[in-house]
C-alpha positions as CSV (number, residue, x, y, z in Angstrom):
1,X,205.0,-92.9,23.4
2,X,206.2,-90.1,25.9
3,X,206.6,-91.3,29.5
4,X,206.9,-89.7,32.9
5,X,209.2,-91.0,35.7
6,X,207.4,-92.0,39.0
7,X,208.8,-91.5,42.6
8,X,209.8,-95.3,42.7
9,X,211.8,-95.1,39.4
10,X,209.3,-96.7,37.3
11,X,207.8,-95.0,34.1
12,X,204.4,-94.6,33.0
13,X,203.0,-93.6,29.3
14,X,201.6,-90.1,29.5
15,X,198.4,-90.9,27.4
16,X,196.3,-94.1,28.2
17,X,192.8,-95.3,27.4
18,X,190.2,-95.0,30.1
19,X,187.2,-97.4,30.3
20,X,184.9,-95.6,32.6
21,X,181.3,-96.2,31.4
22,X,182.3,-98.6,28.9
23,X,180.2,-102.0,28.8
24,X,182.2,-105.1,28.7
25,X,182.0,-105.6,25.0
26,X,182.9,-101.8,24.2
27,X,185.8,-102.1,26.9
28,X,187.2,-105.4,25.2
29,X,186.9,-103.9,21.7
30,X,188.6,-100.5,22.9
31,X,191.4,-102.0,24.9
32,X,192.3,-104.3,22.0
33,X,192.0,-101.6,19.3
34,X,193.9,-98.9,21.6
35,X,196.9,-101.4,22.2
36,X,197.1,-102.2,18.4
37,X,197.4,-98.4,17.5
38,X,200.0,-97.7,19.9
39,X,198.5,-97.3,23.3
40,X,200.4,-98.8,26.2
41,X,198.5,-97.6,29.4
42,X,195.0,-99.0,30.1
43,X,192.9,-97.8,33.2
44,X,190.0,-99.8,34.7
45,X,188.4,-100.2,38.2
46,X,186.3,-102.9,40.2
47,X,183.5,-100.2,39.9
48,X,183.6,-100.3,36.2
49,X,182.5,-103.9,36.0
50,X,184.6,-104.5,32.9
51,X,188.1,-105.9,34.3
52,X,187.5,-109.3,32.6
53,X,186.5,-107.7,29.5
54,X,189.8,-105.4,29.6
55,X,192.0,-108.4,30.1
56,X,190.3,-110.3,27.3
57,X,191.2,-107.1,25.3
58,X,194.8,-107.1,26.3
59,X,195.1,-110.8,25.3
60,X,193.7,-110.2,21.9
61,X,196.0,-107.4,21.2
62,X,199.3,-108.3,19.8
63,X,201.2,-106.3,22.6
64,X,203.0,-108.5,25.4
65,X,201.9,-108.0,28.9
66,X,205.1,-106.5,30.1
67,X,204.8,-103.6,27.5
68,X,201.5,-102.7,29.0
69,X,201.1,-100.3,32.1
70,X,197.6,-101.6,33.6
71,X,195.9,-99.6,36.1
72,X,192.7,-100.5,38.2
73,X,191.1,-99.6,41.5
74,X,189.7,-101.4,44.5
75,X,186.2,-100.4,45.4
76,X,185.4,-99.4,49.1
77,X,183.2,-102.8,49.3
78,X,186.5,-104.5,48.8
79,X,188.9,-102.6,51.3
80,X,188.5,-105.1,54.2
81,X,188.3,-108.1,51.8
82,X,191.7,-109.9,52.3
83,X,191.3,-111.4,48.9
84,X,190.5,-108.3,46.9
85,X,193.9,-107.8,45.3
86,X,194.1,-111.4,44.1
87,X,190.2,-111.5,43.1
88,X,191.0,-108.2,41.0
89,X,194.1,-109.7,39.3
90,X,192.1,-112.9,38.8
91,X,189.3,-111.0,36.8
92,X,192.1,-109.1,35.0
93,X,193.8,-112.4,33.9
94,X,197.2,-110.9,35.0
95,X,199.7,-111.8,37.9
96,X,200.2,-108.1,39.0
97,X,198.9,-104.6,38.2
98,X,201.5,-102.0,37.3
99,X,199.2,-99.5,39.3
100,X,196.6,-100.3,41.9
101,X,194.5,-97.4,43.4
102,X,192.0,-97.3,46.1
103,X,188.9,-95.6,44.4
104,X,187.3,-93.4,46.9
105,X,187.8,-92.2,50.5
106,X,184.9,-94.1,51.7
107,X,184.3,-96.8,54.3
108,X,187.8,-98.1,56.0
109,X,189.8,-96.5,53.3
110,X,192.8,-97.1,55.5
111,X,192.3,-100.7,55.4
112,X,192.3,-100.4,51.6
113,X,195.6,-98.3,51.4
114,X,197.1,-101.1,53.7
115,X,196.0,-103.6,51.1
116,X,197.7,-101.6,48.5
117,X,201.1,-101.3,50.6
118,X,200.9,-105.3,51.1
119,X,200.4,-105.8,47.2
120,X,203.4,-103.5,46.5
121,X,205.6,-105.2,48.8
122,X,204.5,-108.7,47.4
123,X,205.0,-107.6,43.8
124,X,201.3,-107.7,42.9
125,X,201.2,-103.8,42.3
126,X,204.3,-102.3,40.7
127,X,202.9,-98.7,41.8
128,X,200.2,-97.8,44.0
129,X,197.6,-94.7,44.0
130,X,194.8,-92.8,45.4
131,X,191.9,-91.7,43.4
132,X,189.8,-88.8,44.5
133,X,191.8,-88.2,47.9
134,X,191.7,-84.3,47.8
135,X,191.8,-81.9,50.7
136,X,191.4,-83.4,54.1
137,X,191.8,-87.0,52.9
138,X,195.3,-86.7,51.6
139,X,196.2,-84.6,54.7
140,X,194.9,-87.5,56.8
141,X,196.6,-90.4,54.6
142,X,200.0,-88.4,54.7
143,X,200.5,-88.9,58.5
144,X,199.5,-92.8,58.1
145,X,201.0,-94.2,54.6
146,X,204.0,-96.5,55.0
147,X,204.7,-96.0,51.4
148,X,203.8,-92.9,49.6
149,X,201.7,-93.4,46.6
150,X,203.0,-92.9,43.0
151,X,200.0,-91.3,41.6
152,X,196.7,-89.7,42.4
153,X,193.7,-89.7,39.9
154,X,191.3,-86.9,40.2
155,X,189.5,-84.2,38.0
156,X,191.6,-82.0,36.1
157,X,191.2,-79.7,33.0
158,X,192.0,-76.0,32.1
159,X,189.2,-74.7,34.2
160,X,190.3,-76.8,37.2
161,X,194.2,-77.4,37.5
162,X,194.2,-78.6,41.0
163,X,196.8,-75.9,42.1
164,X,196.5,-76.5,45.7
165,X,196.5,-80.2,45.4
166,X,199.5,-79.9,43.4
167,X,201.5,-78.2,46.2
168,X,201.1,-81.5,48.1
169,X,201.8,-83.7,45.3
170,X,205.2,-81.9,44.7
171,X,206.4,-82.5,48.1
172,X,206.3,-86.3,47.5
173,X,206.7,-86.7,43.8
174,X,203.2,-88.0,43.4
175,X,202.0,-87.7,39.7
176,X,198.5,-86.8,38.8
177,X,196.1,-88.6,36.3
178,X,193.4,-86.6,35.1
179,X,189.9,-87.6,34.7
180,X,187.2,-85.4,33.2
181,X,190.4,-84.2,31.0
182,X,188.2,-82.4,28.5
183,X,185.7,-80.9,31.0
184,X,183.1,-83.6,30.8
185,X,182.7,-82.6,27.2
186,X,181.6,-78.9,28.2
187,X,181.2,-77.2,25.0
188,X,182.3,-73.9,26.7
189,X,185.8,-75.1,27.3
190,X,186.2,-76.9,24.0
191,X,185.0,-73.9,22.4
192,X,187.5,-71.4,24.0
193,X,189.0,-69.3,21.3
194,X,192.6,-70.2,22.5
195,X,192.2,-74.0,21.6
196,X,190.5,-72.9,18.1
197,X,193.7,-70.8,17.6
198,X,196.1,-73.3,18.6
199,X,194.4,-76.1,16.8
200,X,194.5,-74.2,13.5
201,X,198.3,-73.6,14.0
202,X,199.0,-77.2,14.8
203,X,196.4,-79.0,12.6
204,X,195.0,-80.3,15.7
205,X,191.2,-80.2,17.3
206,X,190.7,-78.4,20.3
207,X,190.4,-81.6,22.2
208,X,193.7,-82.7,21.1
209,X,195.2,-79.3,22.0
210,X,193.6,-79.8,25.7
211,X,195.0,-83.1,25.8
212,X,198.5,-82.1,25.0
213,X,198.1,-79.3,27.5
214,X,197.6,-82.2,30.1
215,X,200.8,-84.0,29.4
216,X,202.7,-80.7,29.1
217,X,201.5,-80.0,32.8
218,X,203.0,-83.1,33.8
219,X,199.7,-85.0,34.0
220,X,199.0,-88.4,32.7
221,X,195.6,-88.5,30.7
222,X,193.2,-91.2,30.1
223,X,190.4,-90.3,27.8
224,X,187.9,-93.0,27.2
225,X,185.9,-93.7,24.1
226,X,184.4,-96.7,22.3
227,X,184.7,-94.9,19.0
228,X,187.9,-96.3,17.2
229,X,188.4,-93.1,15.5
230,X,188.2,-90.7,18.6
231,X,190.7,-93.4,20.3
232,X,193.2,-92.8,17.5
233,X,192.7,-89.1,17.8
234,X,193.4,-88.9,21.4
235,X,196.5,-90.6,20.9
236,X,197.6,-88.4,18.0
237,X,198.9,-85.6,20.4
238,X,202.4,-86.1,20.8
239,X,203.7,-84.7,17.5
240,X,203.5,-81.1,18.6
241,X,204.7,-79.0,21.5
242,X,202.8,-76.0,22.9
243,X,205.2,-73.1,23.7
244,X,205.6,-71.7,27.3
245,X,203.6,-68.5,26.0
246,X,200.9,-70.8,24.8
247,X,200.8,-72.9,28.1
248,X,200.7,-69.5,30.1
249,X,197.7,-68.3,27.8
250,X,195.8,-71.5,28.6
251,X,196.6,-71.0,32.2
252,X,194.6,-67.9,32.1
253,X,191.4,-70.1,31.7
254,X,192.0,-71.5,35.3
255,X,188.6,-70.6,36.9
256,X,189.3,-73.2,39.8
257,X,185.9,-74.9,38.7
258,X,185.0,-78.6,39.0
259,X,182.3,-80.3,37.4
260,X,181.9,-83.2,40.0
261,X,181.0,-82.4,43.4
262,X,181.1,-85.2,45.7
263,X,178.9,-85.2,48.9
264,X,179.4,-86.8,52.2
265,X,176.2,-88.7,51.6
266,X,177.6,-90.1,48.3
267,X,180.6,-91.3,50.2
268,X,178.5,-93.2,52.5
269,X,176.5,-94.8,49.5
270,X,179.9,-95.7,48.0
271,X,181.0,-97.6,51.2
272,X,177.8,-99.6,51.1
273,X,177.5,-100.6,47.3
274,X,179.3,-103.6,46.0
275,X,179.9,-104.1,42.2
276,X,178.2,-106.8,40.5
277,X,181.3,-108.4,39.1
278,X,181.4,-110.1,35.8
279,X,181.2,-113.8,36.2
280,X,182.9,-114.7,32.7
């Protein structure tokens, strides 16, 4: 497994399994199968309401806890809950998270970030991150953080490479973890001729070429699936390397076009919604 080095000296696998939109049963199965086939990075969140299932999948696998890089996210409803971190770890069945994010710049997000910093100092989070903190939000946070984050999780794909955001990230050595890495399944992206051509050259699918592009951009990628064959294919991207010329050709696809457009009204809704956490 390839890894990247974080700004605090830790390393993180470049490919992981995401669990967004997975039911508890599917998350448990996907995590177990992914770990047993070689994945070492798992991403979940309070809001996915499958943290207990992710924890079960980890335990059912043959992989030791210390060999897994586990990422989760605090939801805005938990930012002012002084027990949020401990409750998150309890649901996961672990003593620490390898990476702990705040999920959205909603509600009292600074209180949420202070929770991350406290968890980091106490060893309950080995690394901390911000999710969906682009533009004015990361600008505000820069003047307030006591510990710079190790990661940001945002939408990124060949149509939207986060050029402006990366200028800020590079100043602090903050790594980017991609969501919607395949353009939310957009056929127009997957059917771009460059990916068909490169797929034929390397014996890969267009999706595998795109995922490899992410890792060569320096991004960590966390495609989610409940299909074991797809999970295996998503990991099978590290046995070839795109050339500089091929990376430059893919760069021409950048349209600065995102698929998800969050509104201020949605941020208000995020702040008022509380996940119905799993009981068992």
